[in-house]
N, C-alpha and C positions, 0 to 999 in steps of 0.2 A: 764793456769792461770784461776782461778775460778772467779765467779761473786762476786763483793763486794757490799753489800747493804749499801747505804748511806741514811740517813734520809733527807727527803725533807721538813721537818717542824721543827719549833723550839720546842724542847722538853718541854720547860716551858709553851708554849702556850701564852706567853705574847704578841707577835706580833699579833696573831689572835684575841686576846681580843681587842686590840686597833683598828684593822680594823673593827671588829664587831661593836664597839661603833660608829665609823665614819659612817658606813653604816646605822645604825639605826637612826642616826641624819638626814640622807638624805631622809628617807622614807616619803612619803606623805600619810596622813591618809584617805583622801577622794577619793582614786583611786580604790577601790575594789567593786564598786557597779554595775558591769556588768560582763556578761559571754559570752562565745562563742555563736553566733547566735543572739545576741542583735544588734539592730540598734542604733548606738551611733553617737553623734556629738562631735568631738574633737576640742576644741578651742586652737589653737597653737599661740604662740607669734612669729611674724615674724619681724626681724630687717632689715630695709631698710635704710641704711645710718645712720643718727642719730635719726631716728624716729622708733617707735615700733607700730605695729598694730596687731590685732587679726584676724586670718584666720580660718575659720571653715572647717572641713573635715568630711562629714557625710557618713556613710556606715555601712556595716555589719561586725561584728567582726568574722573573719574566723579562728583565732588561738590566743592562749596565750601560752607563754613559760617562763621559768625561775622562780626564786624565789627571794624574797627580792629586793635588789637594781638591780639585773640583770633581772628583769621581763620585758617583752615586749609583745606587742600585735599587730596583723595585722588587718587592716581595709581595706575592699574592697568596691569599688563603681563603677558604670558604668557612665562614663563621655563622652558625645557625641559619644556613641556607642562603646567606648573602655573601657575595664576593667582596673581600676587603683587600685593598692594596695600600702599601705603605712605602714611601720613598725614603731611603736612609742615605745620608752622606757617608761615604766609605770610611773616611778618616776622622769621624766625629768622636770627640771625647766622651760622648754620652753612650757609645756602644762599648760594652765591656768585653764581649766575646762574640765570635761568629762560629757556630759549629755546623759542619756539613753532616746532615743525617743520611742523605742518599744522593748519589751522583746520577744525573740524568744525561741521556744521549740525545741531543737535539741537533738539528741542522739549520737553525735560524739564530740570529743574534737578538731578536726581539720576539717574544712569544705572545703577541697581542691576540692571537687567535684563541687563546685560553679564556679570554673575557666573554666570548660568545657561548661557551659551553656551560652546561649545568650538571649538577650531581657529581658522581665520581669521575666523569669524563673531563671535568674542569681541572682536575689535578693529575690527569693522565700524562705522564712523561715517561718515555722508555728508560729503563735502568741501564746504566753503562755496563754493569757487571753481567747482566743477562745477555746483552748484545755481544760482548766479547766471548762468552761461552758458546753462543749460537753460531758464531762465524766458523770455528773449526768443524763443527758438526755439519754445516752446510757444504763445506768444501769436500767432505768425505763421500 
């Protein structure tokens, strides 16, 4: 008996258009101002009982993945000598604000090599501002 190919999608594309509209309505417009290597502060809304408060998580963005509504990013920081990583969905309603504290100049899309470093070297990412100032001085 041979292989029978069955379509896994709606041939009219009607369902995918509906899903696309729903996804577009969920996207947040203020969430694309950072890249891998930047030091950011993520303000998350934490619900404790019937109260809500904002908790900050500051660290270096070591990875971004996904597109549109499936996009997420990983932030790493050193807390009491231990490396702590947290993955945030980019368009989550639980994120109230993302503030860029420092822009980094990196040449990788994933900074997994920071996991093996300890101490101050674990957070060492070149500053983008320092690199642009050093370029004209090197040319002279």
